[in-house]
N, C-alpha and C positions, 0 to 999 in steps of 0.2 A: 584582508579585503574580501568581501563577500562576492562570491561568483553567482551569476544569474543562472537559475535553473532552466532546463530546456524543455520545450514542448517538442517532443519527437515528431508528432504529426497529428493532424486532424484529417481523418480518412473519411472518404465518401463510402456509401454502402457497399459499393463494388470492392474496395479495398478492405473493408471490415471483415469479409469472410477470412482472408489470409491472416489478419490480425487475431481473430477469435480462434483460429486454429493454433496459432503460435502461443497465445496466452492461455490456452486450454479453458476457454470460457464455457459456462454451462450450455447445454443444448438450447437452442432457441434464443440466445443471448443477442445474436445479430439480427434477428427477425424484426423488421419495422424500424430499424435504426438508420439515421441518415448521416450521422457524424459521431466520431469518438475522439477524445483526447487521450494521447499516450504521453505521460509526463515522467521523465526519468532523470535521475541525479546519481552520479557516482562520485560525488565529493564527500568523502567519508567524514563522519562527525563522532567525536568521543562521546560516550554515554557516562556522565558524572555518577559517582556512587551517592545514593541516598538523597540527593537533592537536584533540583533542576532536571533537565532532560535534554536528550539529543533531538534535534528537529531538522526536517527537511521540508522547506516550504516551496510551493509552486504558486504563481500568480496567474490567473486565467483572465482573459478579456471578457467583456460583456457579450451576451448572447440573447437572441429573442426566444431561445428554447430553454426549457428546464431540464435539470438532470434526471436521466432516466435510471441509471445504475452507477454505482461506485464500487471499485475494487482496489484496495491498497495492497502493496507488496513490499516486504522487507527482506534485506540480506544483512544479518547481524553476526558479528564475531563476539562471542561471550562464552566464558567457561561454565556458567551456571544460568541457563536461560530461565530457570524457575524464579529468578529474581526480577525478570523483566515484566513491565507493564507497557503494553502497546496501545496506541489509540490514533484516531484521525479526527483532526479538527476541520470543520467545513468553513467556507467564507461567511456563513451565517452565525458563527460563534458556537455552534452545536459541536459537541465532542462525543464521538462514539468509542466506547471501550471495546477493544478487539481481543485482547488477551490480558490476564492478570495472574501470571505465575502457573499457568496449566502445563507448561512444557518442563521438560528434564533433559539434562545432558548439555552438550556443547552446541552452540551455533544454531542460527535459524537461516535455512537456505544454504545453498552451496554454489560453487562456481565462482569464476573471477568477475568482479565488477570492472567493466571497461566501457569504451565508447559504445558498444553494442549491447543492449539489455538482453539479447537473446542468448548470451553466454552465461546468464545467471539463471539458476533454479531457485526461484523465490519462495518464501513463505507468504502465502497470500490469504486474503479474507474475502468471502462472498456470502451473501444471504442465501445463495442457492446451492452452496457446498453441502456435502452429505454427512460430514463428520466434524466433530470439534476437536481441538488440539489435545485434549486429554486422551483420546483414542489413538494418537499417533506416536511417532518416535523421532528423535533428533536425526537429521536436521529439519524436519517438518516441511519437506518440499511439497508444494501443491497448494490448493485452496482449502480453507477451513472455515467453519462457521464462526463468526465473531461472538463475543460475549453479549453484545447489544446489537440490535439490527442496524445495518447500514442504510436501511430505508429512511432513517431519520435525516439522511443527507441527500435524499431525492426530492423531486418536485420543487427545487429551489434553483435560482439562477447560478451558473457555474462561476459567475464573475467574482473575483476576489482571491484571497489566499487560502489555499488548501495545505495542510501541515501533517506530515507523518511525525509521530511522537514516540520515542523509545525512553522509558525511564527505568532505572535500576533502583529498586526499592530497598537494597541493602546498602548500608553506609560503609562497609569495608570490603576488602577483597580486591580482586583484579578488576580493572575497568574494561568495559566492552566498547565496541565501535559499531555505529550504524554505517555499514559500508556503502550501500546504495539502496535506493528505493524506486518504486515505479507505482504510479497511480493511473488507473484506467477509469475514464469517466465517459459514459455514453449519453448522447443527446438524441431523443426520439424526433421524428419529423414534426414540424409545426402543425 
């Protein structure tokens, strides 16, 4: 039985400052924003070897505002992260490649996935990050530049299904798990 994904909160600009600090958003990310979606899921999904993918989907309601920025975050247990291909699919059908084998070592992110996403140190992606994954080391905690710009998912309606995708490109070996995911979507004022 499929569990409904949770929208943790839609925060007003006053609450955004706290959220921005907790999420380590880039400087100025909260400036001029009037709302933000925080979408979190801790219902772990197995990552199949060599075919298909682990997916975490979040359905957002309609809005009269367009997406200002998007930041996807992953917590993955996997012995060989270099086999992973990560992406984010927006409700417009556009898929952005975040990472394609640039990591090495075990696991992406750290900490326990539970009811509170603040207990997790995620591997995240942001167009305003200063480094790409190839310059980091496991477990790649923090925000990294995606392979393709997340701006492809801005200036669209947030309405519809957003999907975090983790694919194992190797057909053998140990299977991994997408333990939890967090999606941060900001909406500028109208």
